[in-house]
C-alpha positions as CSV (number, residue, x, y, z in Angstrom):
1,M,98.4,86.7,124.7
2,N,102.3,86.5,124.2
3,R,104.4,89.6,123.6
4,I,104.8,89.0,119.8
5,A,101.2,88.5,119.2
6,A,100.3,91.6,121.3
7,R,102.6,93.7,119.3
8,G,101.1,92.4,116.1
9,F,97.6,93.2,117.3
10,L,98.5,96.7,118.4
11,F,100.2,97.3,115.1
12,V,97.0,96.3,113.3
13,V,94.8,98.5,115.5
14,A,97.1,101.4,115.2
15,F,97.1,101.1,111.5
16,A,93.4,100.9,111.2
17,S,92.9,103.9,113.6
18,L,95.5,106.1,111.9
19,L,94.2,105.2,108.4
20,G,90.8,106.0,109.4
21,G,92.0,109.3,110.7
22,S,93.8,110.1,107.4
23,L,90.6,109.4,105.5
24,L,88.6,111.7,107.8
25,G,91.4,114.3,107.4
26,F,91.0,114.4,103.6
27,T,87.2,114.6,103.8
28,G,87.3,117.5,106.4
29,A,89.7,119.3,104.2
30,G,87.3,119.2,101.3
31,S,89.6,117.0,99.1
32,R,87.9,114.7,96.8
33,A,90.0,111.8,98.1
34,S,88.0,108.8,99.5
35,A,88.5,105.1,100.0
36,Q,86.9,104.5,96.5
37,E,89.2,106.8,94.6
38,P,92.6,105.6,93.2
39,A,95.3,106.1,96.1
40,L,98.4,104.7,97.5
41,V,98.4,103.8,101.1
42,L,101.7,103.8,103.0
43,F,102.2,102.9,106.6
44,G,105.0,101.7,108.9
45,T,107.2,102.5,111.8
46,V,109.2,105.7,112.4
47,T,112.4,105.5,114.4
48,S,114.7,108.3,115.4
49,G,117.1,106.8,117.9
50,A,118.1,109.3,120.7
51,A,116.8,112.3,118.6
52,P,113.4,113.7,119.0
53,L,110.7,111.8,117.1
54,P,109.6,113.6,113.9
55,T,106.1,114.8,114.0
56,R,105.0,114.3,110.5
57,V,105.5,112.2,107.3
58,R,105.0,114.0,103.9
59,A,104.8,112.6,100.4
60,T,105.6,114.7,97.4
61,I,105.7,114.0,93.6
62,G,108.1,116.5,92.0
63,D,107.2,119.7,93.9
64,V,103.6,118.8,94.6
65,A,102.5,117.6,98.1
66,C,100.4,114.6,97.7
67,G,100.0,113.1,101.2
68,S,100.7,114.0,104.8
69,A,100.2,112.2,108.1
70,L,101.0,112.8,111.7
71,V,103.5,110.4,113.5
72,S,101.9,108.8,116.5
73,P,104.5,108.0,119.3
74,T,104.4,104.3,120.4
75,G,107.7,104.4,122.5
76,E,110.9,106.2,123.1
77,G,112.2,107.3,119.7
78,V,109.6,105.0,117.9
79,G,106.3,106.0,116.2
80,F,103.7,104.9,113.8
81,Y,102.1,106.5,110.7
82,A,99.5,105.7,108.0
83,M,99.2,108.0,105.0
84,I,97.2,108.4,101.8
85,V,99.1,109.4,98.6
86,V,96.3,110.8,96.3
87,S,96.3,110.4,92.5
88,E,96.3,112.8,89.6
89,D,92.6,112.4,89.6
90,T,92.3,113.8,93.0
91,K,95.0,116.5,92.9
92,P,96.8,117.7,89.6
93,G,100.5,116.8,89.7
94,C,100.0,113.8,92.0
95,G,100.1,110.0,91.5
96,V,100.0,108.3,88.1
97,F,101.1,104.8,87.6
98,G,104.9,104.6,88.1
99,S,105.5,108.1,89.3
100,V,108.1,108.5,91.9
101,V,106.9,109.4,95.4
102,S,109.4,111.0,97.8
103,V,108.7,110.2,101.4
104,R,110.3,112.3,104.1
105,L,110.0,112.8,107.9
106,Q,109.4,116.4,109.2
107,S,109.4,118.2,112.4
108,G,107.2,121.3,111.6
109,E,106.1,122.8,108.3
110,I,109.3,124.6,107.5
111,D,111.6,121.6,108.2
112,P,113.2,120.2,105.0
113,G,112.8,116.8,106.2
114,A,115.1,113.8,106.9
115,G,115.3,110.1,106.0
116,T,114.0,110.5,102.6
117,R,112.8,107.3,100.9
118,L,111.5,106.7,97.4
119,V,108.6,104.4,96.3
120,L,106.6,104.2,93.1
121,F,103.0,105.1,92.9
122,R,100.5,102.2,92.3
123,S,96.8,103.1,92.9
124,D,94.8,100.9,95.1
125,A,98.1,99.5,96.7
126,T,98.9,99.3,100.4
127,I,102.7,99.3,101.1
128,R,104.5,99.0,104.4
129,L,107.4,101.5,104.4
130,D,109.4,101.9,107.6
131,L,111.1,105.2,108.0
132,S,114.2,106.4,110.0
133,T,115.8,109.8,110.4
134,S,119.2,108.2,109.5
135,A,117.9,106.2,106.5
136,P,119.7,107.2,103.1
137,M,117.6,108.0,100.1
138,L,117.3,105.1,97.7
139,V,118.6,106.2,94.3
140,G,118.4,103.8,91.3
141,S,116.2,101.5,89.4
142,F,115.9,98.4,87.4
143,E,116.5,99.2,83.7
144,G,114.9,97.1,81.0
145,K,111.6,96.4,79.2
146,L,109.1,94.5,81.2
147,P,106.4,92.4,79.5
148,D,103.1,93.8,78.9
149,G,101.4,91.1,80.9
150,S,102.6,88.3,83.3
151,G,106.0,87.0,82.3
152,E,109.8,87.4,82.7
153,A,112.3,89.9,81.7
154,Y,116.1,90.6,82.1
155,V,116.9,94.0,83.8
156,R,119.9,95.7,85.3
157,W,120.1,97.4,88.6
158,T,121.5,101.1,88.4
159,G,121.6,101.9,92.1
160,A,124.1,101.5,94.9
161,S,125.7,98.2,95.7
162,A,124.4,96.3,98.7
163,T,120.8,97.5,98.3
164,P,118.4,95.3,100.2
165,I,116.4,93.4,97.5
166,E,113.2,94.6,99.2
167,E,114.2,98.3,98.6
168,A,115.2,97.7,95.0
169,L,112.0,96.1,94.2
170,R,110.1,99.1,95.3
171,T,111.3,100.8,92.2
172,V,109.5,98.2,89.9
173,P,105.9,99.5,88.9
174,R,104.7,95.9,88.7
175,T,103.9,93.0,91.2
176,V,107.2,91.0,91.3
177,R,106.9,87.4,92.2
178,A,110.6,86.3,92.0
179,V,114.0,87.6,91.2
180,F,116.8,85.2,89.8
181,F,120.4,86.1,89.7
182,W,123.3,84.2,88.3
183,D,126.4,84.6,90.5
184,M,129.4,84.5,88.2
185,H,131.9,84.3,91.1
186,R,130.0,81.3,92.9
187,Q,128.8,79.9,89.5
188,E,125.4,79.3,91.0
189,Q,121.9,80.7,90.7
190,R,120.6,82.8,93.6
191,Q,116.9,83.8,94.1
192,Y,114.6,85.9,96.0
193,V,110.9,84.6,96.0
194,V,108.5,87.2,97.4
195,G,106.6,85.7,100.3
196,A,109.0,82.7,100.9
197,D,110.6,81.9,104.1
198,A,113.8,83.8,104.9
199,S,115.8,80.6,104.9
200,A,115.0,80.1,101.3
201,Q,116.2,83.4,100.0
202,T,119.7,83.5,98.6
203,Y,119.6,86.7,96.7
204,T,119.1,89.5,99.4
205,L,121.5,92.3,98.4
206,V,121.7,93.8,94.9
207,D,124.9,95.2,93.6
208,T,125.4,97.9,90.9
209,D,125.1,96.6,87.4
210,D,123.5,93.2,88.6
211,I,121.6,91.8,85.7
212,V,118.5,89.8,87.0
213,L,115.6,87.9,85.7
214,L,112.4,89.4,87.1
215,R,109.2,87.4,87.1
216,V,106.3,89.8,87.2
217,Q,102.6,89.8,86.8
């Protein structure tokens, strides 16, 4: 087994192990959360560079704590987590479709946290969200009315310039298939197609006030 395949295998094993532990943790605590109830699953790597690795990942919606998981060290300054973010059905004030989930790294219960990231709640979704103590908080969203079903819509990005397209799309409470942007300076259309090869992606950074065509389902 080569090094890349081995890392991929270990990543999957760690994810399954930690997610199983998260589920058992909810059950042991007397929570009504279970694999059958609506919930958002977040998982990914945690990096801290030369600083000590955080010990916990916590998810809040407003002032309500809706998820928590331990960070499992996998190397120097690197760890892994898997966390369940529960829904309003499980805990009042927690996830409903499209609510903003704030995810932060902590070292102890009283630590205010660092590396805050935002993601929108979608029940029964599993999202990889890599975290870093130096990562800035993503502020902004795409403004515009999306179709009720599958279709396309023009929306405007309100966040900071040079935001990675993958990060910007986390703010869309729908499954996005593709993004199209007409570049006035280049006089050409650029695109980002979810799942396509990196060499085919020509729209990878979103700038403030970019107007794009989203294809959703």
